[in-house]
mmCIF file of the N, C-alpha and C atoms, coordinates in Angstrom:
data_MODEL
# 
_entry.id   MODEL 
# 
loop_
_atom_site.group_PDB 
_atom_site.id 
_atom_site.type_symbol 
_atom_site.label_atom_id 
_atom_site.label_alt_id 
_atom_site.label_comp_id 
_atom_site.label_asym_id 
_atom_site.label_entity_id 
_atom_site.label_seq_id 
_atom_site.pdbx_PDB_ins_code 
_atom_site.Cartn_x 
_atom_site.Cartn_y 
_atom_site.Cartn_z 
_atom_site.occupancy 
_atom_site.B_iso_or_equiv 
_atom_site.pdbx_formal_charge 
_atom_site.auth_seq_id 
_atom_site.auth_comp_id 
_atom_site.auth_asym_id 
_atom_site.auth_atom_id 
_atom_site.pdbx_PDB_model_num 
ATOM 1   N N  . MET A 1 1  ? 30.982 13.718 -28.605 1.00 0.00 ? 1  MET A N  1 
ATOM 2   C CA . MET A 1 1  ? 30.905 15.155 -28.843 1.00 0.00 ? 1  MET A CA 1 
ATOM 3   C C  . MET A 1 1  ? 31.887 16.032 -29.528 1.00 0.00 ? 1  MET A C  1 
ATOM 4   N N  . ALA A 1 2  ? 31.437 16.634 -30.839 1.00 0.00 ? 2  ALA A N  1 
ATOM 5   C CA . ALA A 1 2  ? 32.774 16.885 -31.989 1.00 0.00 ? 2  ALA A CA 1 
ATOM 6   C C  . ALA A 1 2  ? 32.789 18.420 -31.323 1.00 0.00 ? 2  ALA A C  1 
ATOM 7   N N  . SER A 1 3  ? 34.922 18.417 -31.567 1.00 0.00 ? 3  SER A N  1 
ATOM 8   C CA . SER A 1 3  ? 34.746 19.998 -31.549 1.00 0.00 ? 3  SER A CA 1 
ATOM 9   C C  . SER A 1 3  ? 34.066 20.815 -32.691 1.00 0.00 ? 3  SER A C  1 
ATOM 10  N N  . PRO A 1 4  ? 34.037 22.025 -31.410 1.00 0.00 ? 4  PRO A N  1 
ATOM 11  C CA . PRO A 1 4  ? 33.674 23.374 -32.430 1.00 0.00 ? 4  PRO A CA 1 
ATOM 12  C C  . PRO A 1 4  ? 35.071 23.503 -33.409 1.00 0.00 ? 4  PRO A C  1 
ATOM 13  N N  . ARG A 1 5  ? 34.410 23.449 -34.431 1.00 0.00 ? 5  ARG A N  1 
ATOM 14  C CA . ARG A 1 5  ? 35.307 23.722 -36.127 1.00 0.00 ? 5  ARG A CA 1 
ATOM 15  C C  . ARG A 1 5  ? 35.553 25.209 -37.207 1.00 0.00 ? 5  ARG A C  1 
ATOM 16  N N  . THR A 1 6  ? 36.326 26.802 -36.971 1.00 0.00 ? 6  THR A N  1 
ATOM 17  C CA . THR A 1 6  ? 36.136 27.131 -37.541 1.00 0.00 ? 6  THR A CA 1 
ATOM 18  C C  . THR A 1 6  ? 35.108 27.624 -38.702 1.00 0.00 ? 6  THR A C  1 
ATOM 19  N N  . PRO A 1 7  ? 34.734 28.720 -39.325 1.00 0.00 ? 7  PRO A N  1 
ATOM 20  C CA . PRO A 1 7  ? 34.307 28.627 -40.655 1.00 0.00 ? 7  PRO A CA 1 
ATOM 21  C C  . PRO A 1 7  ? 35.672 28.913 -41.637 1.00 0.00 ? 7  PRO A C  1 
ATOM 22  N N  . PRO A 1 8  ? 34.705 28.328 -42.610 1.00 0.00 ? 8  PRO A N  1 
ATOM 23  C CA . PRO A 1 8  ? 36.388 28.968 -44.048 1.00 0.00 ? 8  PRO A CA 1 
ATOM 24  C C  . PRO A 1 8  ? 36.486 30.845 -44.172 1.00 0.00 ? 8  PRO A C  1 
ATOM 25  N N  . TRP A 1 9  ? 35.026 31.145 -43.610 1.00 0.00 ? 9  TRP A N  1 
ATOM 26  C CA . TRP A 1 9  ? 35.251 32.477 -44.282 1.00 0.00 ? 9  TRP A CA 1 
ATOM 27  C C  . TRP A 1 9  ? 35.467 33.495 -42.891 1.00 0.00 ? 9  TRP A C  1 
ATOM 28  N N  . LYS A 1 10 ? 36.203 32.828 -41.726 1.00 0.00 ? 10 LYS A N  1 
ATOM 29  C CA . LYS A 1 10 ? 36.468 32.968 -40.591 1.00 0.00 ? 10 LYS A CA 1 
ATOM 30  C C  . LYS A 1 10 ? 38.511 33.645 -40.452 1.00 0.00 ? 10 LYS A C  1 
ATOM 31  N N  . LYS A 1 11 ? 38.851 31.652 -41.748 1.00 0.00 ? 11 LYS A N  1 
ATOM 32  C CA . LYS A 1 11 ? 40.153 31.158 -41.208 1.00 0.00 ? 11 LYS A CA 1 
ATOM 33  C C  . LYS A 1 11 ? 41.096 32.930 -42.019 1.00 0.00 ? 11 LYS A C  1 
ATOM 34  N N  . PRO A 1 12 ? 42.480 32.688 -41.972 1.00 0.00 ? 12 PRO A N  1 
ATOM 35  C CA . PRO A 1 12 ? 42.826 33.671 -42.888 1.00 0.00 ? 12 PRO A CA 1 
ATOM 36  C C  . PRO A 1 12 ? 43.767 33.230 -43.774 1.00 0.00 ? 12 PRO A C  1 
ATOM 37  N N  . ASN A 1 13 ? 43.291 33.997 -45.015 1.00 0.00 ? 13 ASN A N  1 
ATOM 38  C CA . ASN A 1 13 ? 44.146 33.044 -46.219 1.00 0.00 ? 13 ASN A CA 1 
ATOM 39  C C  . ASN A 1 13 ? 45.623 32.863 -45.654 1.00 0.00 ? 13 ASN A C  1 
ATOM 40  N N  . PRO A 1 14 ? 45.827 31.181 -46.484 1.00 0.00 ? 14 PRO A N  1 
ATOM 41  C CA . PRO A 1 14 ? 47.348 30.190 -46.416 1.00 0.00 ? 14 PRO A CA 1 
ATOM 42  C C  . PRO A 1 14 ? 48.637 31.687 -46.727 1.00 0.00 ? 14 PRO A C  1 
ATOM 43  N N  . LYS A 1 15 ? 49.112 31.129 -46.459 1.00 0.00 ? 15 LYS A N  1 
ATOM 44  C CA . LYS A 1 15 ? 50.870 32.611 -47.104 1.00 0.00 ? 15 LYS A CA 1 
ATOM 45  C C  . LYS A 1 15 ? 51.581 31.627 -47.809 1.00 0.00 ? 15 LYS A C  1 
ATOM 46  N N  . GLY A 1 16 ? 51.813 32.243 -48.706 1.00 0.00 ? 16 GLY A N  1 
ATOM 47  C CA . GLY A 1 16 ? 52.296 32.068 -49.851 1.00 0.00 ? 16 GLY A CA 1 
ATOM 48  C C  . GLY A 1 16 ? 51.716 30.570 -50.419 1.00 0.00 ? 16 GLY A C  1 
ATOM 49  N N  . GLN A 1 17 ? 50.674 30.628 -51.442 1.00 0.00 ? 17 GLN A N  1 
ATOM 50  C CA . GLN A 1 17 ? 50.258 29.924 -51.619 1.00 0.00 ? 17 GLN A CA 1 
ATOM 51  C C  . GLN A 1 17 ? 50.059 29.638 -52.549 1.00 0.00 ? 17 GLN A C  1 
ATOM 52  N N  . LYS A 1 18 ? 50.266 29.772 -54.577 1.00 0.00 ? 18 LYS A N  1 
ATOM 53  C CA . LYS A 1 18 ? 49.282 30.462 -55.175 1.00 0.00 ? 18 LYS A CA 1 
ATOM 54  C C  . LYS A 1 18 ? 48.999 29.739 -55.589 1.00 0.00 ? 18 LYS A C  1 
ATOM 55  N N  . THR A 1 19 ? 46.918 30.780 -55.759 1.00 0.00 ? 19 THR A N  1 
ATOM 56  C CA . THR A 1 19 ? 45.879 30.888 -56.253 1.00 0.00 ? 19 THR A CA 1 
ATOM 57  C C  . THR A 1 19 ? 46.210 29.975 -57.686 1.00 0.00 ? 19 THR A C  1 
ATOM 58  N N  . GLN A 1 20 ? 44.798 29.777 -58.866 1.00 0.00 ? 20 GLN A N  1 
ATOM 59  C CA . GLN A 1 20 ? 44.213 29.945 -60.125 1.00 0.00 ? 20 GLN A CA 1 
ATOM 60  C C  . GLN A 1 20 ? 43.047 29.681 -60.107 1.00 0.00 ? 20 GLN A C  1 
ATOM 61  N N  . PRO A 1 21 ? 42.478 29.972 -60.928 1.00 0.00 ? 21 PRO A N  1 
ATOM 62  C CA . PRO A 1 21 ? 41.125 30.855 -60.953 1.00 0.00 ? 21 PRO A CA 1 
ATOM 63  C C  . PRO A 1 21 ? 40.615 29.290 -61.020 1.00 0.00 ? 21 PRO A C  1 
ATOM 64  N N  . LEU A 1 22 ? 39.081 29.162 -60.672 1.00 0.00 ? 22 LEU A N  1 
ATOM 65  C CA . LEU A 1 22 ? 38.762 28.322 -61.445 1.00 0.00 ? 22 LEU A CA 1 
ATOM 66  C C  . LEU A 1 22 ? 38.203 27.922 -63.095 1.00 0.00 ? 22 LEU A C  1 
ATOM 67  N N  . SER A 1 23 ? 38.514 26.566 -62.982 1.00 0.00 ? 23 SER A N  1 
ATOM 68  C CA . SER A 1 23 ? 38.715 26.248 -64.743 1.00 0.00 ? 23 SER A CA 1 
ATOM 69  C C  . SER A 1 23 ? 37.258 26.510 -64.868 1.00 0.00 ? 23 SER A C  1 
ATOM 70  N N  . GLN A 1 24 ? 36.743 26.423 -66.041 1.00 0.00 ? 24 GLN A N  1 
ATOM 71  C CA . GLN A 1 24 ? 35.117 26.778 -66.979 1.00 0.00 ? 24 GLN A CA 1 
ATOM 72  C C  . GLN A 1 24 ? 34.018 25.260 -65.783 1.00 0.00 ? 24 GLN A C  1 
ATOM 73  N N  . ALA A 1 25 ? 35.209 23.993 -66.952 1.00 0.00 ? 25 ALA A N  1 
ATOM 74  C CA . ALA A 1 25 ? 34.209 22.710 -65.989 1.00 0.00 ? 25 ALA A CA 1 
ATOM 75  C C  . ALA A 1 25 ? 34.191 22.945 -63.515 1.00 0.00 ? 25 ALA A C  1 
ATOM 76  N N  . GLN A 1 26 ? 34.752 23.061 -62.772 1.00 0.00 ? 26 GLN A N  1 
ATOM 77  C CA . GLN A 1 26 ? 35.426 23.382 -62.183 1.00 0.00 ? 26 GLN A CA 1 
ATOM 78  C C  . GLN A 1 26 ? 33.468 24.967 -61.263 1.00 0.00 ? 26 GLN A C  1 
ATOM 79  N N  . LYS A 1 27 ? 33.976 25.915 -62.768 1.00 0.00 ? 27 LYS A N  1 
ATOM 80  C CA . LYS A 1 27 ? 32.882 27.285 -62.594 1.00 0.00 ? 27 LYS A CA 1 
ATOM 81  C C  . LYS A 1 27 ? 31.157 26.136 -62.553 1.00 0.00 ? 27 LYS A C  1 
ATOM 82  N N  . ASP A 1 28 ? 31.257 25.906 -63.791 1.00 0.00 ? 28 ASP A N  1 
ATOM 83  C CA . ASP A 1 28 ? 29.638 24.789 -64.048 1.00 0.00 ? 28 ASP A CA 1 
ATOM 84  C C  . ASP A 1 28 ? 29.922 23.570 -62.564 1.00 0.00 ? 28 ASP A C  1 
ATOM 85  N N  . ALA A 1 29 ? 30.185 22.964 -62.519 1.00 0.00 ? 29 ALA A N  1 
ATOM 86  C CA . ALA A 1 29 ? 29.627 21.951 -61.428 1.00 0.00 ? 29 ALA A CA 1 
ATOM 87  C C  . ALA A 1 29 ? 29.722 22.133 -59.923 1.00 0.00 ? 29 ALA A C  1 
ATOM 88  N N  . ALA A 1 30 ? 29.967 23.238 -59.583 1.00 0.00 ? 30 ALA A N  1 
ATOM 89  C CA . ALA A 1 30 ? 29.331 24.810 -58.587 1.00 0.00 ? 30 ALA A CA 1 
ATOM 90  C C  . ALA A 1 30 ? 28.562 25.456 -58.533 1.00 0.00 ? 30 ALA A C  1 
ATOM 91  N N  . ARG A 1 31 ? 28.592 25.456 -59.546 1.00 0.00 ? 31 ARG A N  1 
ATOM 92  C CA . ARG A 1 31 ? 26.801 25.901 -60.331 1.00 0.00 ? 31 ARG A CA 1 
ATOM 93  C C  . ARG A 1 31 ? 25.685 25.098 -59.762 1.00 0.00 ? 31 ARG A C  1 
ATOM 94  N N  . GLN A 1 32 ? 25.561 23.578 -60.672 1.00 0.00 ? 32 GLN A N  1 
ATOM 95  C CA . GLN A 1 32 ? 24.785 22.956 -60.564 1.00 0.00 ? 32 GLN A CA 1 
ATOM 96  C C  . GLN A 1 32 ? 24.456 22.933 -59.746 1.00 0.00 ? 32 GLN A C  1 
ATOM 97  N N  . ARG A 1 33 ? 25.705 22.202 -58.293 1.00 0.00 ? 33 ARG A N  1 
ATOM 98  C CA . ARG A 1 33 ? 25.393 21.692 -56.824 1.00 0.00 ? 33 ARG A CA 1 
ATOM 99  C C  . ARG A 1 33 ? 24.771 22.853 -56.633 1.00 0.00 ? 33 ARG A C  1 
ATOM 100 N N  . ALA A 1 34 ? 25.228 24.611 -56.949 1.00 0.00 ? 34 ALA A N  1 
ATOM 101 C CA . ALA A 1 34 ? 24.414 25.458 -56.473 1.00 0.00 ? 34 ALA A CA 1 
ATOM 102 C C  . ALA A 1 34 ? 22.682 24.787 -56.298 1.00 0.00 ? 34 ALA A C  1 
ATOM 103 N N  . GLU A 1 35 ? 22.288 24.763 -57.270 1.00 0.00 ? 35 GLU A N  1 
ATOM 104 C CA . GLU A 1 35 ? 21.440 24.244 -58.131 1.00 0.00 ? 35 GLU A CA 1 
ATOM 105 C C  . GLU A 1 35 ? 20.660 23.476 -57.751 1.00 0.00 ? 35 GLU A C  1 
ATOM 106 N N  . GLU A 1 36 ? 21.222 22.583 -57.739 1.00 0.00 ? 36 GLU A N  1 
ATOM 107 C CA . GLU A 1 36 ? 21.150 21.342 -56.695 1.00 0.00 ? 36 GLU A CA 1 
ATOM 108 C C  . GLU A 1 36 ? 19.935 22.101 -54.922 1.00 0.00 ? 36 GLU A C  1 
ATOM 109 N N  . ASN A 1 37 ? 21.008 22.635 -54.240 1.00 0.00 ? 37 ASN A N  1 
ATOM 110 C CA . ASN A 1 37 ? 19.908 23.075 -53.173 1.00 0.00 ? 37 ASN A CA 1 
ATOM 111 C C  . ASN A 1 37 ? 19.535 24.135 -53.346 1.00 0.00 ? 37 ASN A C  1 
ATOM 112 N N  . GLY A 1 38 ? 18.837 24.544 -54.196 1.00 0.00 ? 38 GLY A N  1 
ATOM 113 C CA . GLY A 1 38 ? 18.525 25.820 -53.997 1.00 0.00 ? 38 GLY A CA 1 
ATOM 114 C C  . GLY A 1 38 ? 18.573 26.904 -54.035 1.00 0.00 ? 38 GLY A C  1 
ATOM 115 N N  . ARG A 1 39 ? 19.749 27.746 -54.498 1.00 0.00 ? 39 ARG A N  1 
ATOM 116 C CA . ARG A 1 39 ? 21.104 28.331 -54.396 1.00 0.00 ? 39 ARG A CA 1 
ATOM 117 C C  . ARG A 1 39 ? 21.132 28.441 -55.251 1.00 0.00 ? 39 ARG A C  1 
ATOM 118 N N  . ARG A 1 40 ? 20.304 30.505 -56.282 1.00 0.00 ? 40 ARG A N  1 
ATOM 119 C CA . ARG A 1 40 ? 21.123 30.587 -57.017 1.00 0.00 ? 40 ARG A CA 1 
ATOM 120 C C  . ARG A 1 40 ? 21.605 31.384 -58.476 1.00 0.00 ? 40 ARG A C  1 
ATOM 121 N N  . TYR A 1 41 ? 22.991 31.488 -57.046 1.00 0.00 ? 41 TYR A N  1 
ATOM 122 C CA . TYR A 1 41 ? 24.684 31.037 -57.482 1.00 0.00 ? 41 TYR A CA 1 
ATOM 123 C C  . TYR A 1 41 ? 25.906 29.863 -56.040 1.00 0.00 ? 41 TYR A C  1 
ATOM 124 N N  . PRO A 1 42 ? 26.469 30.156 -56.847 1.00 0.00 ? 42 PRO A N  1 
ATOM 125 C CA . PRO A 1 42 ? 26.986 28.801 -55.301 1.00 0.00 ? 42 PRO A CA 1 
ATOM 126 C C  . PRO A 1 42 ? 28.156 30.594 -54.996 1.00 0.00 ? 42 PRO A C  1 
ATOM 127 N N  . ASN A 1 43 ? 28.125 29.238 -53.432 1.00 0.00 ? 43 ASN A N  1 
ATOM 128 C CA . ASN A 1 43 ? 28.479 30.177 -52.165 1.00 0.00 ? 43 ASN A CA 1 
ATOM 129 C C  . ASN A 1 43 ? 29.871 30.078 -52.266 1.00 0.00 ? 43 ASN A C  1 
ATOM 130 N N  . LEU A 1 44 ? 30.191 30.207 -50.829 1.00 0.00 ? 44 LEU A N  1 
ATOM 131 C CA . LEU A 1 44 ? 32.304 29.820 -50.920 1.00 0.00 ? 44 LEU A CA 1 
ATOM 132 C C  . LEU A 1 44 ? 33.028 28.585 -50.383 1.00 0.00 ? 44 LEU A C  1 
ATOM 133 N N  . VAL A 1 45 ? 31.254 27.208 -49.607 1.00 0.00 ? 45 VAL A N  1 
ATOM 134 C CA . VAL A 1 45 ? 31.308 26.405 -49.973 1.00 0.00 ? 45 VAL A CA 1 
ATOM 135 C C  . VAL A 1 45 ? 31.774 25.737 -51.077 1.00 0.00 ? 45 VAL A C  1 
ATOM 136 N N  . ASP A 1 46 ? 30.125 25.981 -51.566 1.00 0.00 ? 46 ASP A N  1 
ATOM 137 C CA . ASP A 1 46 ? 30.862 25.205 -53.262 1.00 0.00 ? 46 ASP A CA 1 
ATOM 138 C C  . ASP A 1 46 ? 31.602 25.672 -53.937 1.00 0.00 ? 46 ASP A C  1 
ATOM 139 N N  . ASN A 1 47 ? 32.645 27.044 -54.509 1.00 0.00 ? 47 ASN A N  1 
ATOM 140 C CA . ASN A 1 47 ? 33.682 26.838 -55.652 1.00 0.00 ? 47 ASN A CA 1 
ATOM 141 C C  . ASN A 1 47 ? 34.764 26.187 -54.387 1.00 0.00 ? 47 ASN A C  1 
ATOM 142 N N  . MET A 1 48 ? 35.208 26.452 -52.348 1.00 0.00 ? 48 MET A N  1 
ATOM 143 C CA . MET A 1 48 ? 35.903 25.014 -52.354 1.00 0.00 ? 48 MET A CA 1 
ATOM 144 C C  . MET A 1 48 ? 35.687 23.915 -52.980 1.00 0.00 ? 48 MET A C  1 
ATOM 145 N N  . TRP A 1 49 ? 34.741 23.565 -52.631 1.00 0.00 ? 49 TRP A N  1 
ATOM 146 C CA . TRP A 1 49 ? 34.502 22.194 -53.063 1.00 0.00 ? 49 TRP A CA 1 
ATOM 147 C C  . TRP A 1 49 ? 34.840 22.483 -54.704 1.00 0.00 ? 49 TRP A C  1 
ATOM 148 N N  . ALA A 1 50 ? 33.789 23.348 -55.825 1.00 0.00 ? 50 ALA A N  1 
ATOM 149 C CA . ALA A 1 50 ? 34.663 22.365 -56.901 1.00 0.00 ? 50 ALA A CA 1 
ATOM 150 C C  . ALA A 1 50 ? 36.857 22.536 -56.747 1.00 0.00 ? 50 ALA A C  1 
ATOM 151 N N  . ALA A 1 51 ? 36.235 23.738 -56.086 1.00 0.00 ? 51 ALA A N  1 
ATOM 152 C CA . ALA A 1 51 ? 38.945 23.359 -56.449 1.00 0.00 ? 51 ALA A CA 1 
ATOM 153 C C  . ALA A 1 51 ? 39.000 22.449 -55.868 1.00 0.00 ? 51 ALA A C  1 
ATOM 154 N N  . LYS A 1 52 ? 38.816 21.264 -55.729 1.00 0.00 ? 52 LYS A N  1 
ATOM 155 C CA . LYS A 1 52 ? 38.629 20.333 -55.310 1.00 0.00 ? 52 LYS A CA 1 
ATOM 156 C C  . LYS A 1 52 ? 38.821 19.268 -55.801 1.00 0.00 ? 52 LYS A C  1 
ATOM 157 N N  . LEU A 1 53 ? 38.657 19.259 -56.848 1.00 0.00 ? 53 LEU A N  1 
ATOM 158 C CA . LEU A 1 53 ? 37.902 18.638 -58.418 1.00 0.00 ? 53 LEU A CA 1 
ATOM 159 C C  . LEU A 1 53 ? 39.304 18.725 -58.967 1.00 0.00 ? 53 LEU A C  1 
ATOM 160 N N  . PRO A 1 54 ? 39.181 17.208 -60.041 1.00 0.00 ? 54 PRO A N  1 
ATOM 161 C CA . PRO A 1 54 ? 40.318 18.234 -61.710 1.00 0.00 ? 54 PRO A CA 1 
ATOM 162 C C  . PRO A 1 54 ? 40.224 19.192 -62.399 1.00 0.00 ? 54 PRO A C  1 
ATOM 163 N N  . ARG A 1 55 ? 41.068 19.492 -63.166 1.00 0.00 ? 55 ARG A N  1 
ATOM 164 C CA . ARG A 1 55 ? 41.012 21.192 -64.058 1.00 0.00 ? 55 ARG A CA 1 
ATOM 165 C C  . ARG A 1 55 ? 40.400 20.668 -64.444 1.00 0.00 ? 55 ARG A C  1 
ATOM 166 N N  . GLY A 1 56 ? 39.546 20.696 -65.593 1.00 0.00 ? 56 GLY A N  1 
ATOM 167 C CA . GLY A 1 56 ? 39.943 19.836 -67.157 1.00 0.00 ? 56 GLY A CA 1 
ATOM 168 C C  . GLY A 1 56 ? 38.334 20.572 -67.873 1.00 0.00 ? 56 GLY A C  1 
# 
């Protein structure tokens, strides 16, 4: 049986890690993923997925 995982919105932010805004290509990818899944705009999970893509 799989152990329960803490959802990302309940985890604390990482300490000392610099963040960068998503590039336009990453934003477009998140929007496309949300649209494919029937959402009008990207949610946190779409944005986290897009942040792992190469910037460009």
